[in-house]
Residue, then its C-alpha position, 0 to 999 in steps of 0.5 A: m698778574t698785573f701783566l697779565y692783565q696789561a697784556h688782555r687790555t692791550a689786546e681788547l683795545s687793539t681790536r675793539h676800536l675799529s668802527v663806531d656804533i650808530s643808534s637807531a636813533e642817531s641814524e634817522s636823523n643823522p645828515v652823515e646818513p647819505v655817505r654810510k649808505q654809500f659806504a656800505a654799498n660799497l664795501r658789499g658790492h666789492r665784496e661780491k664782486a671779490g666773491l667773498s662771503q662776509e664770513a670769508l671777507a672778515e678772516a681775509c681782514d681779521l676783523h670778526r664776520t659781524e662787524i662786516s656785517l654792521l659796517e654792510r647795514c649801516k650801523r658802524s661807521p669805520r674807522l680810518e684803520t677798518l677803511v685800510i684793513l678792507s682795501r687791502g682784504l678786498e685786492l683794491p688798487e686804491l683806498a678810495d675804492l671804497l669811497k667812491g660817490i661820497r661826498 
């Protein structure tokens, strides 16, 4: 029983922390909001340029479709691992392509 719990817990942890939720109150007063907006625009632009739906990108990255939606709507901030996963799923030459225009 303990093994099953640990296996479930490990799987849960490995898929849970790919981005950070942003509350609407926090996003309105946060000086980092322009960074999230630029990232969201970059992600959407590269996804559309690749001809992928949110669902297709999520499948290519082994992420849930809602993860892509939340990132594109500035409701979540990606972690480093998620940035790498997305750049690979989009077949971008460099991870930096997702960060263009962010200072």
